[in-house]
C-alpha positions, -999 to +999 in steps of 0.1 A: -240-286+632-236-320+616-223-333+649-253-319+666-275-339+643-255-370+651-260-364+688-297-359+682-299-394+666-287-410+699-310-393+724-345-403+734-360-369+726-349-333+730-377-325+754-367-355+776-330-344+776-339-308+785-359-320+814-332-343+829-304-322+845-282-353+850-282-363+813-280-326+802-249-319+822-234-352+812-237-344+775-220-311+781-192-328+800-184-351+771-191-326+742-166-301+754-138-325+751-147-335+715-156-301+700-161-269+720-180-253+692-204-282+690-208-281+728-219-245+725-245-254+699-257-284+719-261-262+750-281-236+731-303-260+712-311-284+741-309-263+772-317-227+762-341-234+734-358-267+742-355-261+779-373-228+776-401-245+757-403-273+782-405-248+811-434-229+796-469-240+786-469-260+753-500-243+738-502-271+712-471-261+692-458-284+665-421-287+673-414-316+649-389-298+627-369-288+659-371-323+673-357-337+640-332-308+638-345-299+604-346-265+620-321-257+647-331-238+678-312-208+693-318-183+720-319-145+716-317-125+747-288-100+752-285-070+730-257-047+719-266-022+746-280-046+771-259-075+784-259-078+822-289-054+823-309-075+798-340-068+819-339-033+802-337-047+767-355-027+740-367-054+715-406-052+714-433-077+706-465-056+702-498-073+704-520-067+674-555-070+687-571-072+652-548-099+639-545-117+673-508-119+670-476-100+676-453-077+657-416-081+666-394-050+662-358-038+669-364-001+677-327+010+679-292-001+669-285-009+705-314-033+706-298-057+681-296-092+695-259-099+703-244-125+696-265-156+690-257-183+664-281-171+637-259-174+606-265-196+576-243-224+588-264-255+597-294-246+576-328-235+589-330-219+623-356-206+648-353-191+682-369-182+714-366-144+713-368-123+745-388-091+739-409-066+758-446-076+756-466-044+747-504-045+749-523-014+741-493+007+749-486-010+782-452-026+787-457-059+807-420-068+808-399-094+790-413-126+776-401-152+752-415-157+717-410-187+694-397-171+661-386-188+628-354-170+616-342-186+583-351-210+556-335-243+546-305-227+530-299-204+559-313-172+543-331-149+568-369-148+565-386-116+556-381-089+583-352-107+599-317-092+594-286-111+603-251-097+603-221-120+608-196-110+635-158-114+630-147-150+634-125-156+665-097-181+668-112-198+698-148-203+685-161-217+652-197-208+661-216-185+637-221-156+661-242-127+647-261-096+654-298-100+646-325-075+642-363-076+635-383-053+613-421-058+615-419-096+619-454-110+624-459-138+648-490-159+656-505-158+691-491-192+699-456-177+696-458-163+731-444-186+758-468-183+787-466-194+823-468-180+859-449-150+848-478-139+827-507-150+805-524-132+777-558-141+762-564-138+724-586-109+733-557-090+749-564-095+786-531-098+806-527-114+840-496-124+860-489-141+893-457-120+895-462-083+900-427-072+893-415-069+857-380-080+869-394-112+884-413-119+852-380-114+833-361-138+856-389-164+853-389-161+815-352-167+811-349-192+839-330-216+817-300-194+819-295-207+855-294-243+842-270-230+815-245-220+842-245-256+855-241-269+819-211-247+812-195-258+845-199-294+835-184-285+801-153-269+818-149-298+842-148-323+813-122-303+794-100-299+825-103-336+834-093-345+799-063-321+800-050-338+832-053-373+819 
């Protein structure tokens, strides 16, 4: 995480990097040679986290703490029971009409987010969390929600439970299982776009009729992530052959 902060000092801005596929793949190509663990963190923070924010409507969010890496961004999508079939994930974000916000919940053990870097290492963290948007009992499919996870010493915020997973020999990253218990989010937490828009009064519209298409649009940065990981692998292989 300290190396991530050093990298952050050298770039123009995270949003600019996330919007430039050439620069984004280049940083993966070099980072993998120096530190595979750091390369993983770089990929999550800049591509999956910031990239998801860049690809959706800004809605006037203050991202200063993420830009300065005072808070590190991560990406919570797959669950214990839903990996390749993440479109069927169970985590819910229920619209509270009275409060004009959302309540984030993990309804079952199988819905625990698995296995993002949400541990205490690196200090404060936040995430874009994939969850089912529920409005007045209607499931509108999977959307992303900007969610603070921990405070400056890495301790989970109220309603957030983080369980560290066993450390592996090949990855120093703080992989965890993460669950939510009545976590309240402001209306601005919802990342909106063509896949769907919700008014503060609870009116939902979408240019995409299929929940599966909404899901794929919401997590579109995963596709760029495949290219980033390919660049990472190419850099490592090239270094091995030198």
